[in-house]
C-alpha positions as protocol buffer text, in pm:
chain_id: "A"
residue {
  index: 1
  type: MET
  ca { x: 1728 y: -923 z: 2565 }
}
residue {
  index: 2
  type: THR
  ca { x: 1479 y: -969 z: 2827 }
}
residue {
  index: 3
  type: VAL
  ca { x: 1165 y: -1142 z: 2708 }
}
residue {
  index: 4
  type: SER
  ca { x: 932 y: -841 z: 2811 }
}
residue {
  index: 5
  type: THR
  ca { x: 1146 y: -632 z: 2585 }
}
residue {
  index: 6
  type: VAL
  ca { x: 1125 y: -888 z: 2244 }
}
residue {
  index: 7
  type: ARG
  ca { x: 750 y: -861 z: 2297 }
}
residue {
  index: 8
  type: ARG
  ca { x: 720 y: -458 z: 2316 }
}
residue {
  index: 9
  type: LEU
  ca { x: 939 y: -484 z: 2014 }
}
residue {
  index: 10
  type: THR
  ca { x: 707 y: -752 z: 1853 }
}
residue {
  index: 11
  type: GLY
  ca { x: 414 y: -546 z: 1937 }
}
residue {
  index: 12
  type: VAL
  ca { x: 589 y: -208 z: 1823 }
}
residue {
  index: 13
  type: LEU
  ca { x: 687 y: -381 z: 1500 }
}
residue {
  index: 14
  type: PHE
  ca { x: 361 y: -534 z: 1416 }
}
residue {
  index: 15
  type: ILE
  ca { x: 179 y: -198 z: 1525 }
}
residue {
  index: 16
  type: ALA
  ca { x: 412 y: -20 z: 1259 }
}
residue {
  index: 17
  type: GLY
  ca { x: 415 y: -290 z: 964 }
}
residue {
  index: 18
  type: ALA
  ca { x: -16 y: -201 z: 978 }
}
residue {
  index: 19
  type: ILE
  ca { x: 88 y: 138 z: 926 }
}
residue {
  index: 20
  type: LEU
  ca { x: 296 y: 94 z: 666 }
}
residue {
  index: 21
  type: VAL
  ca { x: 76 y: -142 z: 477 }
}
residue {
  index: 22
  type: ASN
  ca { x: -161 y: 95 z: 485 }
}
residue {
  index: 23
  type: ILE
  ca { x: -18 y: 421 z: 393 }
}
residue {
  index: 24
  type: PRO
  ca { x: 35 y: 331 z: 31 }
}
residue {
  index: 25
  type: TYR
  ca { x: -342 y: 188 z: -14 }
}
residue {
  index: 26
  type: ALA
  ca { x: -477 y: 500 z: 125 }
}
residue {
  index: 27
  type: LEU
  ca { x: -313 y: 708 z: -132 }
}
residue {
  index: 28
  type: LEU
  ca { x: -406 y: 443 z: -390 }
}
residue {
  index: 29
  type: ILE
  ca { x: -759 y: 540 z: -271 }
}
residue {
  index: 30
  type: SER
  ca { x: -711 y: 861 z: -280 }
}
residue {
  index: 31
  type: THR
  ca { x: -501 y: 929 z: -664 }
}
residue {
  index: 32
  type: PHE
  ca { x: -635 y: 593 z: -861 }
}
residue {
  index: 33
  type: ASP
  ca { x: -982 y: 514 z: -734 }
}
residue {
  index: 34
  type: TYR
  ca { x: -864 y: 234 z: -620 }
}
residue {
  index: 35
  type: PRO
  ca { x: -1022 y: -47 z: -601 }
}
residue {
  index: 36
  type: GLU
  ca { x: -1334 y: 92 z: -755 }
}
residue {
  index: 37
  type: ILE
  ca { x: -1161 y: 187 z: -1081 }
}
residue {
  index: 38
  type: LEU
  ca { x: -1089 y: -188 z: -1132 }
}
residue {
  index: 39
  type: ARG
  ca { x: -1502 y: -194 z: -1244 }
}
residue {
  index: 40
  type: GLN
  ca { x: -1395 y: 34 z: -1559 }
}
residue {
  index: 41
  type: PRO
  ca { x: -1340 y: -117 z: -1843 }
}
residue {
  index: 42
  type: ALA
  ca { x: -971 y: -119 z: -1968 }
}
residue {
  index: 43
  type: GLU
  ca { x: -964 y: 131 z: -2170 }
}
residue {
  index: 44
  type: VAL
  ca { x: -1013 y: 380 z: -1877 }
}
residue {
  index: 45
  type: ILE
  ca { x: -806 y: 240 z: -1651 }
}
residue {
  index: 46
  type: LEU
  ca { x: -526 y: 255 z: -1887 }
}
residue {
  index: 47
  type: VAL
  ca { x: -612 y: 600 z: -2024 }
}
residue {
  index: 48
  type: ARG
  ca { x: -603 y: 734 z: -1611 }
}
residue {
  index: 49
  type: PHE
  ca { x: -274 y: 437 z: -1501 }
}
residue {
  index: 50
  type: GLU
  ca { x: -71 y: 670 z: -1759 }
}
residue {
  index: 51
  type: ALA
  ca { x: -186 y: 1009 z: -1703 }
}
residue {
  index: 52
  type: ALA
  ca { x: -132 y: 984 z: -1322 }
}
residue {
  index: 53
  type: GLY
  ca { x: 248 y: 917 z: -1449 }
}
residue {
  index: 54
  type: PRO
  ca { x: 558 y: 755 z: -1224 }
}
residue {
  index: 55
  type: GLY
  ca { x: 415 y: 819 z: -918 }
}
residue {
  index: 56
  type: LEU
  ca { x: 129 y: 612 z: -946 }
}
residue {
  index: 57
  type: ILE
  ca { x: 378 y: 336 z: -1026 }
}
residue {
  index: 58
  type: ALA
  ca { x: 580 y: 403 z: -724 }
}
residue {
  index: 59
  type: LEU
  ca { x: 255 y: 384 z: -530 }
}
residue {
  index: 60
  type: TRP
  ca { x: 160 y: 64 z: -661 }
}
residue {
  index: 61
  type: LEU
  ca { x: 532 y: -89 z: -605 }
}
residue {
  index: 62
  type: ALA
  ca { x: 509 y: 95 z: -230 }
}
residue {
  index: 63
  type: PHE
  ca { x: 205 y: -119 z: -190 }
}
residue {
  index: 64
  type: ALA
  ca { x: 329 y: -398 z: -314 }
}
residue {
  index: 65
  type: TRP
  ca { x: 623 y: -425 z: -71 }
}
residue {
  index: 66
  type: GLY
  ca { x: 383 y: -344 z: 193 }
}
residue {
  index: 67
  type: TRP
  ca { x: 145 y: -646 z: 139 }
}
residue {
  index: 68
  type: ASP
  ca { x: 442 y: -868 z: 62 }
}
residue {
  index: 69
  type: PHE
  ca { x: 579 y: -742 z: 427 }
}
residue {
  index: 70
  type: ARG
  ca { x: 259 y: -799 z: 562 }
}
residue {
  index: 71
  type: CYS
  ca { x: 214 y: -1160 z: 434 }
}
């Protein structure tokens, strides 16, 4: 592998990583009103969390994996 190929591959991976981190974040914003929901009382957050179901848990997991990948 040449140096320019490694640089291109690194650049593509950085761009892909940035996009992959932001997809779950954008979905959390649209479905759960994150991060503004965190300013609500715990009762409101928990009711909305329970109403959202397992899909929201999957979103949080994807967000956590993406954040871990970014760091």
